[in-house]
C-alpha angles and dihedrals in degrees: 000000000000123000113284086230092065094090095055092087133036108271100191099044095085104142118099101236122227103262116267100202131193111185132191116186107205119226126274092267091072104005094204120154121207118196124193112205128182105218100179135008124185099173102258095044145007147191122234140177134212117206122197114203125193106219094177131090091240129082114243120213101206142004143194134203131197123194145154129228110229128229095025094293118150140204119251102174135013134184137194094024143061111251127210133168134035111254110345091053133192128205132194130180124278093226107265093062098044096101121073120186121215111289091008130110144205127209139198129188140203147185119236138186126219136070096270113074096179127103137189122225109228103174135013117184148160134199086282091065134267136272138182135213119257137202133211096217118106093235088051091050088069089046090046089051089052090047091049089055090048090047090053090051090050092049089053091049090047090052094049089050096048092103091051091046091051090050091050091050090050091049090050091049092049091050091050091051092049090049092052094049098047102041093254097320092151094046119094116262090231108025123203141156136230088256088071094053127096107274085357089280115131111189113233112234125274087058145130111238118202111227093229092056095076120147111280091243094030108099148079116206127176098215137049120253135012102291092197092047093213138124102347108035094171094071138077090226110109109238123182133191113244135172107304099005139325141324137185109253144181090039113175135194114297096014114128142186126207129207131191112221135170121232114194098186133030113244151105115298130192116233120213124182135195109205142126146194131190086221126069128246101026112154143194133199130206125218147152118225092332092314107122118235099170116010096205140345127180125244114224119255112236131188095243141010114270091040121110142189129200115233137169111250100188139263131301133194113226131186121218124273140048111323145157125252117196126202115197132186098237101178140030126347127275124045133138126223123204105171147331124222120202115194136024109345120211097180129093120288112211117231117259121264113274113258113251118260124238114238107274123250091228124038127203124173136190119209128212122219113263109302099182126041131169111287095206125061092227091059112093096191150359114216149138095057128192117196138188132174110226133156089002093301136099114239115202130188117185146164124253130189112223110208091190092059096029089228144097123263136168141236139202126208139161135199139164098240138359093261086069096044095093093056098040117117113261107214112208110222100194096105098039124103093261092045121193118000106194119195091003133195120196130194142144115253102210098194089064099029090232139119117239128206114196119198143162148244087088113001110269144159137214129189140206141162092220114058093186096058111080090190093058098068115110126237112281118266128197113271106193126037109215093019111180120236121271093023116159147157097045116197128188126200128163136199124197094288112023144028121226128206115204121188144160138218100196088252103110093265131107114210132199138192125190137204137165122265089248093052097047129156092027108097125174131181126353145225136210117263096186140332134212143126118334092244092053099049102026113138148295094074115183125186122196140178111234107231117246094010138081090239132113124201123213119192124183129185118234143128140235116187101354135323124052119263138161128257120197141209132183136211140172090227137039086230089062152183096206122213123207112256109161110357110147136078090238092050105026130163087235124356144112091288093067105023123090127195110209092181094045132290109278100169141031093197123080095194146162115343145114140255119250098245130222089232135006105236134104094277091075094215121185131190107234089196091064110025120176126176126197105208144168122248136162144203105282091220094056116103142161132080112010093231091059098047108128101243119180133181125249135167128242116206120197111238 
């Protein structure tokens, strides 16, 4: 859900309108100039700003403005001034903006409703009095008479506010004295003005600041153009449409956004953010002109892009006045930002992410009955699945053996939960551009914003930007230069720096190649990870990062005295070394010794499959608190040629 504050300002009126200006130059006694400017107009409402400029060589200590909204329009909200009257209106300073130095100006803004966004300045005055322009034309005489009346009203207002003006002047003087004695201690660390703000509107703290409403010149983005193409198309900041409005997305390390805000009173203010990343451990920092406010705060991990959580980020100390607040991506790439709230927050704070679980000392699994079987009568089996959860659906790629063609093929399917898996459409990929993808692995490679499909015979990859469209996958390209013969079951996993390619050859050895993130998917050469008996290190190796820990999990299919099962090793680095974790038939990672079948045992083999991951990117992260494994099994009584064995897919759930 978007911030409840989102509706407080027009979301679609995003063009900065050509200024519609009504100006009254005050007489020579005060020589103030008051300009009315329409800053935004969306038909049924508008925002506007009045700027008071001191054209004399003398500092003024207070001011007042009188004006009328045209066409029956009215003001609904005003900032940086005290408002009196009801069309015509009068405004006086709020204290801090009472003084105007020679050649300087002060501004206040407001939101109005009605279909006429224009206004007419009636009076423009200082503590020296007020005056209006006059005209010699007869038609202007009437206008001048009206102005004279308005001037009289303004004078009366000015008189009634003299005490307030005096107080404001005193406040200003006190502030100046404090500033002088404390080397600017009451001045903002990173000063700004409303002119720097988006649509010249600086939120007054406490406030919720929409991420997409950054200052026009207040950003650093690593790519050209607005990748999302929404809201502000004249910027390089990537803005996406989300439920209820907009958010800034695709944020990468070092990118920042800056916001002009107004702080009326010095103090400590809570900071609350609404953000999200499909990847764990993404962080922001908060600063003012390179002065840190919050060194680092973590963005929530969400199950999919476009989802957000609201978390407390910490507390900042702010001085009064207009100032800039900068939000920087301080850690790894890819995080989305919805909004920031500065001040007391009355909304709901989402609970923190659950800490990751260590791998348990004892493992016990429960198996479903087969959930996926071949959809065509000529297919003997469905096997070797790869699975990701994306956009609230499971996406499964798998191998099938086609008896009619005496060859292997592949399928793609998606469904919302495993109860629907059996009826989901199985899309045959044989006649697509990518063709068959036997023993597949699928993941999203975030540095390139592309899905990758890894396959074998020989090792190859294909890419797309739409995982659900089987016709969108590119033609396969070679994966490993210098690939040895008989290589199979290729598996990619990346850390923050490198990508690793693990593979087998059914020879009792596990192999690995390595390349940098920037060079992916170009692998060349390979090394040996570990060697042993063929039945110990056979095939179907998977490597995962255990969420919330510094641990990696390696599982490899093999056998000992009979049925297939999985052994497991762990390491703190993808470079190894690997330490035995569950490596025997009597104490396997997954096998008949620790799997139960409540609906009846339908397989002896716990064979080639893939964990349901916590995310879907190249880091292959799993939640050890809630492990699930989609695997292939078969009727124990079935025999014959291996290619024709009737493999089906079931799900193991960790007890």
